[in-house]
All heavy atoms as an XYZ file, in Angstrom:
828
protein
N      -3.617     -1.776    -10.896
C      -4.898     -1.138    -10.746
C      -4.686      0.337    -10.483
O      -4.064      0.720     -9.495
C      -5.621     -1.808     -9.596
C      -6.928     -1.203     -9.263
S      -7.765     -2.276     -8.088
C      -8.115     -1.137     -6.823
N      -5.186      1.232    -11.336
C      -4.997      2.661    -11.124
C      -5.808      3.154     -9.941
O      -6.908      2.687     -9.661
C      -5.475      3.284    -12.433
C      -6.320      2.258    -13.082
C      -5.882      0.906    -12.572
N      -5.257      4.153     -9.241
C      -5.942      4.714     -8.076
C      -6.932      5.771     -8.541
O      -6.653      6.536     -9.452
C      -4.936      5.389     -7.138
C      -4.075      4.397     -6.400
C      -3.219      5.126     -5.393
C      -2.374      4.122     -4.651
N      -1.572      4.743     -3.615
N      -8.080      5.771     -7.900
C      -9.060      6.802     -8.224
C      -8.687      8.059     -7.396
O      -8.007      7.973     -6.379
C     -10.475      6.322     -7.853
O     -10.603      6.216     -6.443
N      -9.137      9.228     -7.829
C      -8.769     10.468     -7.137
C      -9.324     10.501     -5.697
O      -8.780     11.226     -4.869
C      -9.392     11.560     -7.974
C      -9.925     10.938     -9.199
C      -9.883      9.465     -9.037
N     -10.372      9.745     -5.411
C     -10.954      9.784     -4.062
C     -10.273      8.829     -3.100
O     -10.533      8.869     -1.920
C     -12.434      9.433     -4.132
C     -13.212     10.459     -4.909
O     -12.789     11.615     -5.017
N     -14.318     10.076     -5.496
N      -9.406      7.918     -3.603
C      -8.733      6.980     -2.747
C      -7.574      7.639     -2.010
O      -6.809      8.385     -2.607
C      -8.153      5.835     -3.584
C      -8.727      4.506     -3.303
C      -8.084      3.430     -4.181
O      -7.335      3.713     -5.102
N      -8.403      2.198     -3.898
N      -7.453      7.377     -0.675
C      -6.308      7.973      0.021
C      -4.990      7.344     -0.409
O      -4.953      6.169     -0.769
C      -6.613      7.660      1.502
C      -7.533      6.485      1.471
C      -8.299      6.593      0.176
N      -3.924      8.127     -0.370
C      -2.622      7.618     -0.738
C      -2.003      6.910      0.450
O      -2.249      7.247      1.584
C      -1.730      8.763     -1.197
C      -2.191      9.395     -2.490
C      -1.205     10.455     -2.957
O      -0.217     10.738     -2.307
N      -1.508     11.020     -4.085
N      -1.185      5.918      0.170
C      -0.503      5.182      1.223
C       0.896      5.719      1.372
O       1.608      5.915      0.404
C      -0.450      3.680      0.848
O      -1.773      3.225      0.639
C       0.203      2.879      1.949
N       1.290      5.951      2.628
C       2.646      6.421      2.913
C       3.458      5.257      3.399
O       3.151      4.641      4.408
C       2.566      7.519      3.974
C       3.874      8.205      4.227
C       4.417      9.044      3.262
C       4.586      7.985      5.379
C       5.616      9.673      3.486
C       5.771      8.610      5.607
C       6.297      9.450      4.653
N       4.526      4.924      2.688
C       5.346      3.758      3.010
C       6.640      4.261      3.659
O       7.290      5.134      3.153
C       5.679      2.942      1.747
C       6.534      1.751      2.079
C       4.394      2.496      1.075
N       6.972      3.659      4.783
C       8.214      4.022      5.468
C       9.282      2.960      5.247
O       8.993      1.892      4.695
C       7.985      4.179      6.976
O       7.547      2.903      7.486
C       6.954      5.228      7.261
N      10.480      3.290      5.660
C      11.562      2.336      5.512
C      11.323      1.107      6.386
O      10.811      1.213      7.492
C      12.896      2.980      5.929
C      13.291      4.085      5.012
O      12.913      4.094      3.850
N      14.079      5.016      5.497
N      11.738     -0.025      5.912
C      11.602     -1.244      6.667
C      12.235     -2.391      5.930
O      12.646     -2.259      4.774
N      12.365     -3.495      6.621
C      12.983     -4.676      6.020
C      11.888     -5.706      5.759
O      11.149     -6.074      6.667
C      14.031     -5.288      6.940
O      15.069     -4.370      7.137
N      11.805     -6.147      4.533
C      10.904     -7.227      4.164
C      11.767     -8.337      3.607
O      12.531     -8.102      2.648
C       9.890     -6.774      3.126
C       8.977     -5.697      3.632
C       7.963     -5.275      2.588
O       7.961     -5.762      1.457
N       7.087     -4.370      2.959
N      11.678     -9.492      4.178
C      12.595    -10.563      3.809
C      11.834    -11.863      3.627
O      10.838    -12.131      4.306
C      13.706    -10.707      4.861
C      14.783    -11.646      4.382
C      13.161    -11.145      6.193
C      16.068    -11.515      5.155
N      12.283    -12.651      2.672
C      11.680    -13.962      2.398
C      11.971    -14.903      3.569
O      13.061    -14.881      4.133
C      12.251    -14.505      1.094
C      11.481    -15.683      0.576
O      10.798    -16.379      1.331
N      11.610    -15.936     -0.712
N      11.002    -15.762      3.907
C      11.173    -16.696      5.023
C      12.273    -17.712      4.751
O      12.842    -18.268      5.694
C       9.858    -17.443      5.276
C       8.792    -16.575      5.856
C       7.526    -17.394      6.077
C       6.422    -16.499      6.575
N       5.178    -17.242      6.771
N      12.584    -17.959      3.491
C      13.611    -18.952      3.158
C      15.033    -18.405      3.277
O      15.997    -19.160      3.092
C      13.373    -19.511      1.762
O      13.541    -18.484      0.806
N      15.194    -17.130      3.587
C      16.534    -16.547      3.778
C      17.168    -17.177      5.018
O      16.487    -17.416      6.012
C      16.393    -15.034      3.966
O      15.717    -14.495      2.839
C      17.746    -14.366      4.102
N      18.459    -17.443      4.970
C      19.134    -18.048      6.127
C      18.914    -17.251      7.400
O      18.914    -16.004      7.376
C      20.601    -18.049      5.729
C      20.627    -17.981      4.247
C      19.402    -17.232      3.842
N      18.731    -17.935      8.538
C      18.465    -17.238      9.805
C      19.572    -16.254     10.198
O      19.291    -15.237     10.816
C      18.367    -18.371     10.831
C      18.045    -19.582     10.026
C      18.647    -19.389      8.678
N      20.836    -16.559      9.846
C      21.911    -15.648     10.199
C      21.757    -14.308      9.473
O      21.973    -13.247     10.053
C      23.288    -16.263      9.814
C      23.609    -17.549     10.527
C      22.991    -18.772      9.864
O      22.607    -18.716      8.675
O      22.845    -19.797     10.559
N      21.385    -14.368      8.212
C      21.154    -13.148      7.438
C      19.977    -12.357      7.985
O      20.022    -11.138      8.090
C      20.904    -13.489      5.951
O      22.018    -14.255      5.460
C      20.758    -12.244      5.110
N      18.911    -13.065      8.376
C      17.743    -12.411      8.960
C      18.129    -11.708     10.262
O      17.686    -10.585     10.510
C      16.642    -13.427      9.233
C      16.009    -13.980      7.981
C      14.829    -14.875      8.299
O      14.114    -14.656      9.274
N      14.630    -15.895      7.485
N      18.963    -12.365     11.065
C      19.365    -11.752     12.344
C      20.192    -10.495     12.107
O      20.007     -9.492     12.788
C      20.174    -12.761     13.166
N      21.094    -10.515     11.126
C      21.921     -9.342     10.824
C      21.039     -8.204     10.312
O      21.175     -7.049     10.735
C      23.016     -9.696      9.786
C      23.705     -8.446      9.283
C      24.028    -10.643     10.416
N      20.119     -8.505      9.400
C      19.229     -7.469      8.885
C      18.348     -6.886      9.981
O      18.139     -5.672     10.044
C      18.357     -8.028      7.760
C      19.064     -8.333      6.448
C      18.124     -9.039      5.492
C      19.598     -7.055      5.825
N      17.834     -7.738     10.869
C      16.995     -7.263     11.971
C      17.811     -6.370     12.900
O      17.323     -5.351     13.392
C      16.398     -8.435     12.718
N      19.058     -6.747     13.172
C      19.912     -5.965     14.060
C      20.172     -4.576     13.473
O      20.073     -3.553     14.180
C      21.241     -6.681     14.281
C      22.137     -5.964     15.285
C      23.446     -6.682     15.554
N      23.260     -8.095     15.806
C      23.861     -9.077     15.100
N      24.653     -8.795     14.115
N      23.641    -10.331     15.397
N      20.500     -4.512     12.186
C      20.771     -3.202     11.568
C      19.505     -2.367     11.444
O      19.558     -1.138     11.578
C      21.458     -3.351     10.240
C      22.924     -3.714     10.383
C      23.434     -4.864      9.869
C      23.783     -2.836     11.076
C      24.783     -5.196     10.027
C      25.122     -3.146     11.226
C      25.616     -4.323     10.712
O      26.938     -4.634     10.870
N      18.376     -2.978     11.204
C      17.106     -2.249     11.158
C      16.789     -1.670     12.543
O      16.342     -0.538     12.671
C      15.972     -3.149     10.682
C      14.628     -2.472     10.601
C      14.554     -1.403      9.524
O      15.188     -1.550      8.488
N      13.809     -0.344      9.782
N      17.059     -2.471     13.581
C      16.846     -1.996     14.950
C      17.784     -0.841     15.281
O      17.365      0.171     15.872
C      17.057     -3.163     15.929
C      16.881     -2.778     17.355
C      15.625     -2.499     17.871
C      17.985     -2.667     18.211
C      15.444     -2.127     19.183
C      17.815     -2.299     19.513
C      16.563     -2.036     20.017
N      19.070     -0.943     14.892
C      20.023      0.117     15.142
C      19.587      1.410     14.441
O      19.627      2.490     15.021
C      21.428     -0.317     14.656
C      22.556      0.669     14.903
C      22.771      0.903     16.382
C      23.826      0.126     14.258
N      19.174      1.277     13.180
C      18.672      2.424     12.420
C      17.484      3.081     13.137
O      17.399      4.287     13.260
C      18.268      1.940     11.026
C      17.452      2.883     10.209
C      18.031      3.966      9.538
C      16.063      2.705     10.105
C      17.245      4.806      8.783
C      15.281      3.563      9.360
C      15.869      4.608      8.701
O      15.120      5.461      7.943
N      16.576      2.241     13.659
C      15.394      2.755     14.332
C      15.739      3.440     15.640
O      15.166      4.482     15.981
C      14.410      1.611     14.575
O      13.983      1.068     13.360
N      16.656      2.885     16.395
C      17.037      3.499     17.656
C      17.730      4.851     17.442
O      17.443      5.834     18.142
C      17.950      2.536     18.486
C      18.608      3.241     19.652
C      17.151      1.343     18.964
N      18.636      4.915     16.471
C      19.306      6.182     16.165
C      18.277      7.222     15.710
O      18.307      8.386     16.140
C      20.410      5.988     15.118
C      21.564      5.191     15.752
C      20.911      7.319     14.588
C      22.597      4.727     14.759
N      17.334      6.834     14.871
C      16.277      7.745     14.420
C      15.409      8.214     15.564
O      15.035      9.395     15.639
N      15.119      7.293     16.497
C      14.315      7.662     17.655
C      15.066      8.683     18.548
O      14.488      9.660     18.988
C      13.979      6.415     18.463
C      13.224      6.625     19.769
C      11.830      7.177     19.476
C      13.131      5.344     20.555
N      16.355      8.427     18.762
C      17.125      9.343     19.609
C      17.253     10.723     18.975
O      17.049     11.743     19.663
C      18.504      8.757     19.891
C      18.514      7.513     20.759
C      19.922      6.942     20.869
C      17.942      7.806     22.150
N      17.556     10.790     17.694
C      17.679     12.071     17.013
C      16.320     12.801     16.996
O      16.232     14.005     17.245
C      18.234     11.900     15.577
C      18.145     13.193     14.790
C      19.652     11.396     15.624
N      15.236     12.036     16.738
C      13.904     12.616     16.753
C      13.525     13.162     18.122
O      12.965     14.266     18.239
N      13.845     12.418     19.172
C      13.520     12.886     20.535
C      14.353     14.130     20.921
O      13.854     15.002     21.596
C      13.730     11.768     21.540
C      12.683     10.635     21.471
C      13.025      9.539     22.463
C      11.288     11.169     21.693
N      15.609     14.180     20.462
C      16.412     15.373     20.719
C      15.734     16.568     20.035
O      15.662     17.671     20.630
C      17.858     15.173     20.223
C      18.604     16.510     20.151
C      18.583     14.212     21.139
N      15.260     16.395     18.822
C      14.563     17.492     18.117
C      13.295     17.891     18.852
O      12.979     19.084     19.003
C      14.236     17.098     16.675
S      15.668     17.040     15.605
N      12.506     16.904     19.296
C      11.254     17.186     20.015
C      11.547     17.961     21.285
O      10.941     19.002     21.560
C      10.476     15.877     20.317
C       9.375     16.103     21.326
C       9.920     15.307     19.038
N      12.493     17.457     22.079
C      12.789     18.143     23.348
C      13.438     19.495     23.121
O      13.219     20.439     23.876
C      13.661     17.254     24.256
C      12.909     16.076     24.808
C      13.448     14.808     24.739
C      11.652     16.226     25.380
C      12.756     13.723     25.249
C      10.953     15.142     25.895
C      11.509     13.889     25.816
N      14.255     19.604     22.068
C      14.827     20.900     21.708
C      13.740     21.896     21.307
O      13.795     23.065     21.697
N      12.747     21.443     20.575
C      11.629     22.294     20.201
C      10.827     22.749     21.411
O      10.451     23.912     21.523
N      10.602     21.806     22.345
C       9.881     22.182     23.576
C      10.694     23.188     24.394
O      10.145     24.156     24.907
C       9.574     20.903     24.392
C       8.555     20.040     23.667
C       9.092     21.249     25.802
C       8.342     18.668     24.264
N      11.987     22.964     24.479
C      12.871     23.883     25.207
C      12.833     25.275     24.616
O      12.680     26.262     25.345
C      14.302     23.327     25.201
C      15.294     24.214     25.894
C      15.423     24.201     27.298
C      16.094     25.093     25.180
C      16.328     25.023     27.927
C      17.000     25.923     25.808
C      17.123     25.882     27.187
O      18.005     26.695     27.822
N      12.948     25.365     23.287
C      12.898     26.670     22.640
C      11.538     27.349     22.855
O      11.452     28.562     23.071
C      13.173     26.532     21.136
C      14.574     26.164     20.732
C      14.650     25.939     19.214
C      15.575     27.195     21.163
N      10.470     26.560     22.790
C       9.137     27.119     22.971
C       8.948     27.647     24.397
O       8.432     28.737     24.611
C       8.088     26.049     22.644
C       6.690     26.561     22.724
C       6.169     27.373     21.738
C       5.877     26.206     23.786
C       4.869     27.848     21.815
C       4.566     26.684     23.882
C       4.071     27.490     22.895
N       9.392     26.855     25.396
C       9.211     27.255     26.786
C      10.031     28.512     27.117
O       9.596     29.386     27.831
C       9.574     26.090     27.743
C       8.502     25.027     27.650
C       9.746     26.570     29.169
C       8.815     23.748     28.418
N      11.232     28.592     26.540
C      12.090     29.740     26.809
C      11.750     30.954     25.948
O      12.423     31.991     26.027
C      13.558     29.358     26.657
C      14.052     28.597     27.840
N      13.649     27.310     28.123
C      14.893     28.943     28.832
C      14.221     26.898     29.218
N      14.989     27.883     29.696
N      10.751     30.846     25.146
C      10.240     32.001     24.404
C      11.112     32.486     23.271
O      11.132     33.681     22.966
N      11.850     31.585     22.627
C      12.664     31.986     21.503
C      11.703     32.440     20.377
O      10.819     31.701     19.981
C      13.568     30.846     21.007
C      14.292     31.220     19.739
C      14.533     30.455     22.107
N      11.878     33.669     19.958
C      10.940     34.208     18.988
C      11.523     34.195     17.580
O      12.710     33.978     17.400
C      10.534     35.628     19.380
O      11.670     36.447     19.360
N      10.673     34.447     16.663
C      11.035     34.435     15.251
C       9.871     33.845     14.514
O       8.894     33.395     15.101
N       9.959     33.855     13.244
C       8.889     33.227     12.464
C       9.497     32.568     11.262
O      10.449     33.021     10.674
C       7.846     34.272     12.040
O       8.439     35.199     11.176
N       8.896     31.441     10.944
C       9.379     30.652      9.811
C       8.184     30.210      9.003
O       7.163     29.776      9.567
C      10.153     29.416     10.305
O      11.196     29.849     11.177
C      10.736     28.638      9.182
N       8.285     30.307      7.714
C       7.254     29.767      6.812
C       7.826     28.485      6.208
O       8.953     28.440      5.781
C       6.918     30.743      5.696
C       6.179     31.969      6.220
O       5.512     31.835      7.264
O       6.292     33.020      5.594
N       6.971     27.466      6.164
C       7.395     26.163      5.688
C       6.313     25.666      4.725
O       5.147     25.563      5.066
C       7.534     25.262      6.875
C       7.665     23.793      6.620
C       7.318     23.100      5.514
C       8.189     22.833      7.532
N       7.580     21.781      5.690
C       8.124     21.581      6.915
C       8.698     22.910      8.799
C       8.522     20.424      7.534
C       9.100     21.753      9.414
C       9.042     20.540      8.763
N       6.733     25.362      3.516
C       5.809     24.779      2.544
C       6.533     23.685      1.799
O       7.557     23.928      1.156
C       5.306     25.836      1.534
C       4.379     25.245      0.503
C       3.082     24.914      0.821
C       4.829     25.016     -0.785
C       2.244     24.349     -0.126
C       4.013     24.445     -1.725
C       2.722     24.114     -1.393
O       1.901     23.552     -2.336
N       6.055     22.455      1.925
C       6.688     21.297      1.252
C       5.605     20.541      0.510
O       4.525     20.279      1.032
C       7.358     20.355      2.286
C       8.478     21.088      3.014
C       7.918     19.131      1.598
C       9.090     20.290      4.137
N       5.908     20.192     -0.729
C       5.016     19.338     -1.524
C       5.856     18.264     -2.176
O       6.625     18.517     -3.098
C       4.314     20.205     -2.599
C       3.241     19.429     -3.316
O       3.063     18.246     -3.107
N       2.524     20.117     -4.184
N       5.735     17.035     -1.659
C       6.531     15.908     -2.125
C       5.594     14.777     -2.512
O       4.837     14.263     -1.705
C       7.521     15.409     -1.051
C       8.289     14.208     -1.507
C       8.439     16.523     -0.629
N       5.644     14.411     -3.788
C       4.840     13.276     -4.292
C       3.367     13.367     -3.930
O       2.744     12.390     -3.542
C       5.419     11.963     -3.800
C       6.886     11.675     -4.194
C       7.355     10.407     -3.517
C       7.040     11.573     -5.695
N       2.834     14.561     -3.961
C       1.413     14.728     -3.675
C       1.112     14.985     -2.201
O       0.032     15.435     -1.858
N       2.056     14.703     -1.292
C       1.847     14.984      0.115
C       2.276     16.443      0.370
O       3.309     16.886     -0.118
C       2.696     14.043      0.978
N       1.470     17.159      1.094
C       1.707     18.593      1.251
C       1.745     18.941      2.733
O       0.975     18.433      3.542
C       0.573     19.348      0.611
C       0.746     20.841      0.611
C      -0.399     21.536     -0.127
O      -0.713     21.095     -1.245
O      -0.927     22.514      0.397
N       2.696     19.806      3.105
C       2.828     20.300      4.479
C       3.005     21.810      4.401
O       3.852     22.314      3.652
C       4.051     19.669      5.135
O       4.278     20.270      6.400
N       2.222     22.521      5.186
C       2.264     23.967      5.157
C       2.177     24.500      6.588
O       1.213     24.215      7.290
C       1.135     24.509      4.309
C       1.173     25.986      4.053
C       0.034     26.364      3.123
C       0.192     27.771      2.618
N      -0.921     28.129      1.716
N       3.202     25.229      7.002
C       3.210     25.863      8.319
C       3.577     27.335      8.080
O       4.586     27.614      7.468
C       4.217     25.202      9.272
C       3.853     23.734      9.484
C       4.270     25.931     10.593
C       4.848     22.973     10.313
N       2.745     28.237      8.574
C       2.979     29.654      8.348
C       3.215     30.376      9.684
O       2.510     30.127     10.651
C       1.790     30.276      7.635
N       4.203     31.266      9.703
C       4.511     32.101     10.879
C       4.691     31.277     12.155
O       4.139     31.599     13.194
C       3.415     33.146     11.070
C       3.235     34.082      9.893
C       4.485     34.937      9.647
O       5.056     35.441     10.581
N       4.886     35.044      8.398
N       5.480     30.205     12.083
C       5.706     29.344     13.239
C       7.013     29.715     13.915
O       7.975     30.136     13.285
C       5.747     27.882     12.781
N       7.038     29.525     15.234
C       8.268     29.747     15.996
C       9.269     28.635     15.684
O       8.885     27.525     15.314
C       7.913     29.783     17.476
N      10.561     28.897     15.889
C      11.564     27.866     15.611
C      11.340     26.580     16.435
O      11.607     25.476     15.957
C      12.882     28.529     16.006
C      12.618     29.974     15.920
C      11.167     30.145     16.241
N      10.877     26.727     17.674
C      10.593     25.563     18.496
C       9.533     24.665     17.895
O       9.631     23.438     17.955
N       8.512     25.244     17.313
C       7.433     24.472     16.691
C       7.949     23.695     15.471
O       7.602     22.521     15.272
C       6.278     25.368     16.284
N       8.792     24.335     14.687
C       9.365     23.665     13.505
C      10.231     22.493     13.934
O      10.146     21.386     13.393
C      10.164     24.649     12.639
C       9.274     25.774     12.101
C      10.914     23.957     11.522
C       8.247     25.305     11.089
N      11.082     22.724     14.930
C      11.966     21.655     15.418
C      11.154     20.508     16.005
O      11.491     19.313     15.801
C      12.925     22.217     16.479
C      14.137     21.377     16.832
C      14.954     21.057     15.605
C      14.987     22.079     17.857
N      10.056     20.820     16.690
C       9.177     19.801     17.231
C       8.570     18.938     16.104
O       8.580     17.716     16.189
C       8.086     20.464     18.064
C       7.150     19.489     18.735
C       7.480     18.947     19.942
C       5.947     19.146     18.150
C       6.617     18.043     20.581
C       5.090     18.237     18.746
C       5.431     17.701     19.980
N       8.076     19.584     15.063
C       7.465     18.872     13.934
C       8.496     17.970     13.249
O       8.219     16.825     12.892
C       6.805     19.847     12.958
C       6.400     19.165     11.669
C       5.621     20.526     13.610
N       9.705     18.483     13.060
C      10.763     17.686     12.456
C      11.082     16.460     13.305
O      11.264     15.348     12.791
C      12.040     18.557     12.222
C      13.227     17.690     11.870
C      11.788     19.571     11.129
N      11.107     16.624     14.616
C      11.372     15.508     15.501
C      10.294     14.444     15.441
O      10.607     13.231     15.372
N       9.040     14.851     15.426
C       7.942     13.879     15.306
C       8.033     13.145     13.971
O       7.826     11.927     13.915
C       6.576     14.608     15.436
C       6.396     15.203     16.818
C       5.415     13.689     15.071
C       6.285     14.179     17.914
N       8.365     13.865     12.904
C       8.510     13.238     11.599
C       9.632     12.185     11.619
O       9.481     11.092     11.107
C       8.792     14.322     10.538
C       8.969     13.785      9.167
C       7.890     13.309      8.438
C      10.231     13.739      8.579
C       8.045     12.819      7.145
C      10.406     13.255      7.310
C       9.323     12.774      6.593
N      10.770     12.515     12.219
C      11.892     11.577     12.294
C      11.517     10.331     13.090
O      11.870      9.211     12.692
C      13.114     12.253     12.931
C      13.900     13.163     12.023
C      14.989     13.867     12.838
C      14.533     12.375     10.888
N      10.823     10.497     14.199
C      10.416      9.338     15.002
C       9.471      8.449     14.191
O       9.609      7.218     14.185
C       9.744      9.788     16.322
C       9.086      8.623     17.031
C      10.794     10.452     17.213
N       8.571      9.060     13.454
C       7.601      8.282     12.664
C       8.294      7.554     11.504
O       8.022      6.376     11.251
C       6.510      9.194     12.107
C       5.540      8.504     11.222
C       4.576      7.644     11.744
C       5.588      8.689      9.841
C       3.692      6.990     10.910
C       4.711      8.038      9.005
C       3.751      7.185      9.541
N       9.162      8.229     10.794
C       9.803      7.665      9.601
C      10.739      6.503      9.960
O      10.892      5.550      9.208
C      10.568      8.770      8.854
C       9.623      9.526      7.939
C      11.722      8.257      8.044
C       8.974      8.694      6.871
N      11.448      6.586     11.097
C      12.473      5.594     11.404
C      11.982      4.496     12.336
O      12.813      3.774     12.901
C      13.704      6.282     12.018
O      13.327      6.951     13.228
C      14.334      7.245     11.040
N      10.682      4.333     12.484
C      10.190      3.286     13.389
C      10.608      1.891     12.892
O      10.829      1.688     11.709
C       8.697      3.398     13.570
C       7.891      3.047     12.359
C       6.400      3.246     12.661
N       5.627      2.761     11.556
C       5.081      3.546     10.668
N       5.221      4.854     10.760
N       4.379      3.036      9.670
N      10.698      0.966     13.832
C      11.158     -0.386     13.526
C      10.079     -1.134     12.745
O       8.922     -1.184     13.136
C      11.463     -1.117     14.815
C      12.051     -2.496     14.610
C      13.381     -2.636     14.290
C      11.290     -3.634     14.756
C      13.932     -3.893     14.076
C      11.819     -4.891     14.565
C      13.148     -5.013     14.246
O      13.692     -6.250     14.053
N      10.506     -1.728     11.643
C       9.559     -2.507     10.816
C      10.347     -3.609     10.143
O      11.253     -3.355      9.363
C       8.917     -1.600      9.774
C       7.840     -2.271      8.976
C       7.186     -1.290      8.034
C       6.089     -1.977      7.253
N       5.511     -1.056      6.279
N      10.021     -4.821     10.497
C      10.711     -5.991      9.940
C       9.660     -7.068      9.783
O       9.017     -7.465     10.737
C      11.811     -6.475     10.911
C      12.688     -7.527     10.318
C      13.823     -7.189      9.616
C      12.397     -8.873     10.496
C      14.645     -8.157      9.091
C      13.216     -9.844      9.980
C      14.356     -9.486      9.276
N       9.418     -7.527      8.551
C       8.399     -8.558      8.355
C       8.824     -9.582      7.309
O       9.658     -9.275      6.439
C       7.050     -7.946      8.012
C       6.936     -7.370      6.634
C       5.527     -6.857      6.393
C       5.318     -6.506      4.943
N       3.944     -6.081      4.688
N       8.238    -10.750      7.437
C       8.504    -11.808      6.471
C       7.476    -11.723      5.329
O       6.322    -11.395      5.559
C       8.365    -13.189      7.146
C       9.511    -13.496      8.032
N       9.405    -13.503      9.388
C      10.799    -13.816      7.757
C      10.571    -13.812      9.898
N      11.423    -14.012      8.939
N       7.937    -12.012      4.129
C       7.057    -12.036      2.966
C       7.204    -13.355      2.260
O       8.188    -14.079      2.437
C       7.377    -10.856      2.008
C       8.830    -10.927      1.514
C       7.073     -9.525      2.639
C       9.154     -9.969      0.411
N       6.243    -13.685      1.455
C       6.291    -14.890      0.623
C       6.873    -14.519     -0.723
O       6.498    -13.517     -1.326
C       4.881    -15.470      0.444
C       4.257    -15.974      1.721
C       4.983    -17.205      2.277
O       5.515    -18.011      1.462
O       5.011    -17.347      3.517
N       7.782    -15.345     -1.236
C       8.361    -15.122     -2.557
C       7.314    -15.383     -3.619
O       6.500    -16.284     -3.497
C       9.571    -16.009     -2.761
N       7.348    -14.572     -4.687
C       6.359    -14.740     -5.769
C       6.997    -15.447     -6.929
O       8.122    -15.382     -7.217
C       5.837    -13.389     -6.220
C       4.998    -12.753     -5.157
C       4.431    -11.452     -5.665
C       3.605    -10.794     -4.557
N       3.014     -9.573     -4.981
C-alpha cells in the first residue's frame, strides 16, 4: 500500500524479532546480545549527554552548523555550542539503541 504525502513516516530502530518456534536456547542468546547492545548504547549515549552538559555548564564556546537529511528525515541545528551538539548526539544514541525484543508469527 503506497503512503500518501500526508501520512507520517515510521522510524524503525534496531531490535530482535524472532519466531516463537525458535529453540529457547537461541532466543536466550539473541536476547542476551540485544541487551548487551542496548546497555553499551545507553552508556555511550549517557556519556555524550553528560559530556554535553559539562561543556555547556563550563561555557565552552564555539559554533557548529549541523544539517542532516537521511531518507526524508531532516535535522537542522544552526550556530549551536559544542555541548548542545554532544547532548543531541547522546539523546539520539540512547533512543536508537533501546532494548527491543519481540516474538512474531511466521508467515
